[in-house]
N, C-alpha and C positions, 0 to 999 in steps of 0.2 A: 716193524722194523723203527730203528731210531737210528734219526741221522745225525751226525756229527761233523760229518766235513763239508767244509765252508762251500769249496765247489758243488759239492751235491746239492747243498741248500739252496746254491744258486741257479742252478739245473733245474730244481721243481718249482722257483720263484715266478712264475711266469702262468697269465690266467689260463692260456690256451692247454698249458701243461696239467694244470690242476683239473681242468676239464676233460681233458685227456683219461687220467687213472680215474675220475669220477664215473665216466662213462665205461670203460672196460670194467669197473668193479659193477658196475649195473648188470649189463650184458653177456659180460663174459668176451669170450674172445673174439675179437673183429680185425676186419682191413683198415687199412687208412682212407680208403676209400667208405666203407662203410660209416668210420668216426666222422668223417669228413661231411655225410649227409645230416646226420644227428648232430654235428656241431655247426653247423651251416658255414662250413669254412671251405679250404681247397685242399683237397687230396693232399698235394704238395707239400701245404705247411702242417697237414696231419702227418704225414711221413719223416718228415723233418723232424719235430717234435718229439716222436714216438722213437727215432732214432736216439735223440740224446735222453729222455726218458732210459732207455735200454743201457747207454754210456755209463749211468751211475747207478743201473739195478733193480729202478722202480718197473721197467716191463720187461718183457722177455718174450721170443717166439714160441706161438703155442704149438702143438701139433698141427699139422698143414691140414688143411679141409680137402675135400674129395677134389675139388680143383686145386693139385701141386702148386700153380703159379701162382695162387694166392698166399700173402705174406699175413700170417695172423697173428698179433699181438694180445698178449694177455699181464696182469698186474702180478707184479712176484707177491706184492703184500697188500693186503686190503686195510692196512691200519699204517699210516704214517707217524711220526714222534719226533720231535725236535722239542729244542727250548731256547728261548732267547734270553734266560736270564743272566748267561754270563756276557750279555751284550752285544756278542758276535754280528757284526752288521749285516752278514747272509741270513742271518736266521732273525734278526729283525726285519728285514726285509720281506723274508718268506711271509712272515707274522702277519704284515702289513697286507699283503696281496690275499692270503689266504681269508681275513676279516674283512677286508672290500668284496672279494669272494662270496662269500658268506651274506654277507649285507644285502650286495646284489640280488640274490637267490630268494633272501627273506622280502624284500619290494616285488621282486616277481611273483611272487604268491601272493601279496596283497593285489597284485594288480590283478589277476585271473581269479582269485578266490570265489567271486560271486558267479562263475562261471563251473564252476567245479562241482560234482555231483555232492549232493546234501551232506551224506554220511560224512565226506573228506570233508566240508565246509566245517562239520559240528567235530571233528575229533582233531582239526589242526590246531595249533595256538600259538601263541607267542603271549610273553610276560617276562616280569622281573621281579626281583627282589632284591632286598637290601637288608642285610643280617649284619648285626657285631660278630666278628670270628676272628680268630687268632690265628698268624700265617699256618700253623699243625693242623687246625680245623678247617680252613679251607683247603689245604691238602687232602684232608682225610674225607670231607665233601666230594671232591673230585673225583677221587677214588670208587666212592662209591655210587656215584653217576654212571662211571665207564662200567662198574660190576652188573649194575642194574640193564644195562643198554646190551651187555656181551651177548645173550641169547639171540638177541634180533640181527646185531651183525654177525653173528658166526653163519646166518641165510645167506647173505652175501657171499660166502667162502664155499657154500654147498646149496646150491640153487634147490636141490633137490626137498631142503627144508623149508622152503618159501610156501605157505600156505595159499590155497585160491582165492582171488580177488587183495594179495597183498599189491603195494607198489612200494617203490625206491622212497624213504623218508631220508631228509635232512634232519637232524638233532644238532643244532648249534649249541655250544655252551660257553660262557665264558664265566670266568670269576676272577677279579682282582679290585683290591681297594678302590673306591668310590672316592673318598676323601678320608682326611683325616676325622675321625670320632672323638670326640670330646671325653675325656678322663675319666 
């Protein structure tokens, strides 16, 4: 889903809404009450934010469960993209909220890393690299990274593809000029 409408961008630029999209992407259809339990917040707050996400097409009502009184929500698209390149204030705000959320996730992992199973401790990574690239090369690297990860995020769309022992994993990618390079 490519998001260009400033109102739709602002609708997503809320930490709880990003958390709700992430949660529904990981666990599949869920009620506001289930989301509230997972996110340690109120059902009323989740319900309000799910309705706001639905208003802009990020989530929709899922097929009803056996208890027809429950309202299940599901994501409409597991990937949302936007560009802040044109300086749109709504896109810039969403980008800022997204980066802050990802930084908090990385810090949270760092806090609990030593209590995680050893295989996850060894598999997890953090790092960075500075490389000299043209804008076209940076765009190409970004495309190659998305291609590399495509088979893995396809599993989120079809849970039957998830192998035994798999967990939801966040991979944060960021590529931008660090500082001007000497000619």
